[in-house]
C-alpha positions as CSV (number, residue, x, y, z in Angstrom):
1,M,76.5,112.6,109.9
2,T,77.4,109.4,108.8
3,R,80.6,107.8,108.0
4,K,79.4,107.8,104.2
5,E,78.4,111.7,104.1
6,K,81.9,112.4,105.7
7,F,83.7,110.2,103.0
8,R,81.8,112.2,100.4
9,I,82.8,115.6,101.3
10,A,86.3,114.7,102.0
11,I,86.9,113.0,98.4
12,E,84.8,116.0,96.8
13,Y,87.3,118.3,98.7
14,F,90.4,116.9,97.5
15,E,89.1,116.3,93.9
16,K,88.6,120.1,93.7
17,H,91.3,121.5,96.2
18,R,94.2,118.8,95.1
19,P,92.8,117.4,91.4
20,V,96.5,116.2,91.0
21,A,98.2,114.3,93.7
22,E,101.1,111.9,93.5
23,T,104.1,110.2,95.1
24,E,106.9,113.6,95.7
25,L,109.8,110.2,95.2
26,E,111.5,110.8,91.9
27,Y,111.6,107.8,89.8
28,T,111.3,106.6,86.3
29,S,110.7,102.8,86.3
30,A,109.3,100.4,88.8
31,Y,112.9,99.1,90.0
32,Q,113.5,103.0,90.8
33,L,110.9,103.3,92.1
34,I,110.8,100.2,94.6
35,V,114.1,101.4,96.0
36,A,113.3,104.7,96.8
37,V,110.3,103.3,98.9
38,I,113.2,101.6,100.5
39,L,114.9,104.4,101.2
40,S,111.9,106.0,102.3
41,A,111.1,104.7,105.0
42,Q,111.4,106.6,108.3
43,C,113.2,109.2,106.1
44,T,112.2,112.1,104.1
45,D,111.3,112.3,100.3
46,K,113.5,115.1,99.6
47,R,116.4,113.2,101.1
48,V,115.8,110.3,99.5
49,N,115.4,112.2,95.8
50,M,118.9,113.7,96.5
51,I,120.5,109.9,97.3
52,T,118.5,108.1,94.3
53,P,120.3,110.1,91.1
54,R,124.1,108.9,92.0
55,F,122.5,105.9,93.1
56,F,120.9,104.9,89.6
57,M,124.0,105.7,87.9
58,Q,126.2,102.8,89.6
59,F,123.1,101.2,90.2
60,P,120.9,101.4,86.9
61,D,118.6,97.8,87.5
62,A,118.0,94.9,89.5
63,E,120.8,92.6,87.8
64,S,123.7,95.2,88.9
65,L,122.2,95.9,92.1
66,S,121.7,92.0,93.2
67,K,125.8,91.7,92.1
68,A,126.9,95.0,94.4
69,S,128.0,94.3,98.3
70,Q,126.3,95.8,101.5
71,E,129.6,98.1,101.6
72,E,129.2,99.9,98.1
73,V,125.9,100.3,98.7
74,F,126.0,102.0,102.2
75,E,128.0,104.4,100.9
76,L,125.8,105.8,98.8
77,I,123.0,105.9,101.2
78,K,124.9,106.5,104.5
79,S,123.2,110.0,104.6
80,C,119.5,108.4,105.2
81,S,118.3,107.0,107.9
82,Y,119.3,103.2,108.9
83,P,121.7,103.2,106.5
84,N,122.7,99.3,107.1
85,N,119.4,97.8,107.5
86,K,118.4,99.7,104.3
87,A,121.7,98.0,101.9
88,K,120.8,94.9,102.9
89,H,117.4,94.8,102.4
90,L,118.2,96.8,99.2
91,V,120.9,94.0,97.9
92,G,118.6,91.3,99.3
93,M,115.5,92.7,97.5
94,A,117.4,93.2,94.0
95,D,118.8,89.3,94.2
96,T,115.4,88.1,94.9
97,L,113.7,90.3,92.1
98,Q,116.5,89.1,90.1
99,H,116.3,85.3,90.0
100,E,112.6,84.9,91.3
101,F,111.4,87.5,89.3
102,G,113.4,88.2,86.0
103,G,114.3,91.5,86.9
104,I,110.8,92.5,86.7
105,V,109.1,93.9,89.7
106,P,105.3,92.1,90.4
107,E,102.3,94.0,90.2
108,E,100.2,92.1,93.1
109,V,101.1,93.1,97.4
110,D,101.3,89.4,97.8
111,E,104.2,88.9,95.6
112,L,105.8,92.5,96.3
113,Q,106.0,91.4,99.8
114,K,108.2,88.8,98.9
115,L,111.2,91.0,98.2
116,Q,113.1,92.0,101.1
117,G,112.6,95.5,103.0
118,V,109.1,95.3,101.3
119,G,106.2,95.7,103.8
120,R,102.3,96.1,103.3
121,K,102.7,99.7,103.0
122,S,105.5,99.7,100.9
123,A,104.1,96.8,98.4
124,N,100.7,98.9,98.5
125,V,102.4,101.9,97.3
126,I,104.2,100.2,94.4
127,A,101.2,98.6,93.3
128,S,99.0,101.7,93.6
129,V,101.4,104.4,92.4
130,V,103.1,101.9,89.2
131,Y,100.1,99.7,88.1
132,N,97.1,101.8,89.2
133,K,96.0,98.8,91.4
134,P,93.3,99.7,94.6
135,A,95.6,99.2,96.8
136,L,95.8,102.1,99.9
137,A,99.1,102.0,101.9
138,V,98.7,103.6,105.1
139,D,101.8,105.4,106.6
140,T,102.2,107.5,109.7
141,H,100.5,110.4,107.9
142,V,97.2,108.5,106.6
143,F,97.2,106.7,109.7
144,R,96.7,110.4,111.7
145,V,94.6,112.2,109.2
146,S,92.1,109.5,108.9
147,A,91.7,109.0,112.1
148,R,91.7,112.9,112.9
149,I,89.1,113.6,110.3
150,G,87.0,110.5,111.7
151,L,87.7,108.6,108.7
152,T,88.6,105.5,110.6
153,I,87.2,104.8,114.0
154,G,89.1,102.5,116.4
155,A,91.9,101.5,113.9
156,K,94.9,100.1,116.3
157,N,97.4,99.4,113.4
158,P,97.7,100.5,109.6
159,L,95.8,97.4,108.8
160,Q,92.5,98.2,110.4
161,A,92.5,101.8,109.0
162,E,93.6,100.0,105.4
163,K,90.6,97.9,105.7
164,Q,88.0,101.2,106.8
165,L,89.3,103.4,104.1
166,V,88.9,101.0,101.2
167,K,85.4,100.1,102.3
168,Y,84.5,103.6,101.7
169,I,86.6,104.9,99.1
170,P,85.4,104.3,95.7
171,G,87.8,101.6,93.9
172,E,88.7,104.1,90.8
173,K,90.0,107.0,93.7
174,I,91.5,104.4,96.3
175,S,95.2,105.1,94.2
176,I,94.8,108.9,94.8
177,A,93.0,109.1,97.6
178,H,96.5,107.4,99.3
179,H,98.1,110.8,98.2
180,W,95.6,112.9,98.7
181,L,95.6,112.0,103.0
182,I,99.6,111.6,102.7
183,L,99.7,115.1,101.4
184,H,97.1,116.5,103.5
185,G,99.3,115.4,106.5
186,R,102.6,116.6,105.2
187,Y,101.4,120.0,104.6
188,I,97.8,120.5,106.6
189,C,97.5,118.3,109.1
190,Q,100.8,118.0,110.8
191,A,101.6,115.9,113.8
192,R,102.5,118.4,116.3
193,K,101.2,121.8,114.9
194,P,98.0,121.0,112.6
195,K,97.6,124.0,110.5
196,C,93.3,123.9,111.7
197,D,93.3,127.5,110.4
198,E,93.8,126.5,106.6
199,C,92.1,123.1,106.7
200,G,89.0,123.3,104.1
201,L,88.1,119.7,105.9
202,K,87.6,121.3,109.4
203,G,84.1,121.6,109.1
204,I,83.6,117.7,109.4
205,C,87.0,117.1,111.2
206,K,86.5,115.5,114.6
207,Y,90.1,116.4,115.7
208,Y,89.1,120.1,114.9
209,N,85.5,119.7,116.4
210,S,87.0,118.4,119.5
211,R,89.0,121.1,120.4
212,I,86.5,124.0,119.4
213,K,84.2,122.1,122.3
214,V,87.2,122.3,125.0
């Protein structure tokens, strides 16, 4: 089976079995999503969604957040992972967003990465989710799932995996493919105990078939 065929089968499977796939972070604006994405680093979406309602009541926009102290932000986010670093990133992000971008979250990945706390993965998430750009964020789930299935081969880092995935996924499906792979990794192809018996992709899965042969 060629890689092109494997991608075709995987895409057809997800289109049928997960026609609606979107971020589980709760937000109502680009500003809110960028805050949630920064908070979500090494933290569950569930925990982030518990933090953000109160956060957005106190800091409803970039302007209000840019004027906050790190201590104020820390108190609101201290139940998430790495709250000190994230408090610093959030205030810095808001300051840059307000003073360099007029409070408007930019569309382009390169521009988004100018914001503190926003790396390529986060920038891809925002560009894809908010602006429907053909950007594919590779987090730990996407990296693991794509390698296990055999969609990526020999990728040593997220950027290499990203380049391989976007080469084979049609442009109009890249945004949703990001969520397909994340949700598959979160609920089926889990890191420690993948639920292979429940997986509809095991017929093309490199990881599953290597286990069967052993």
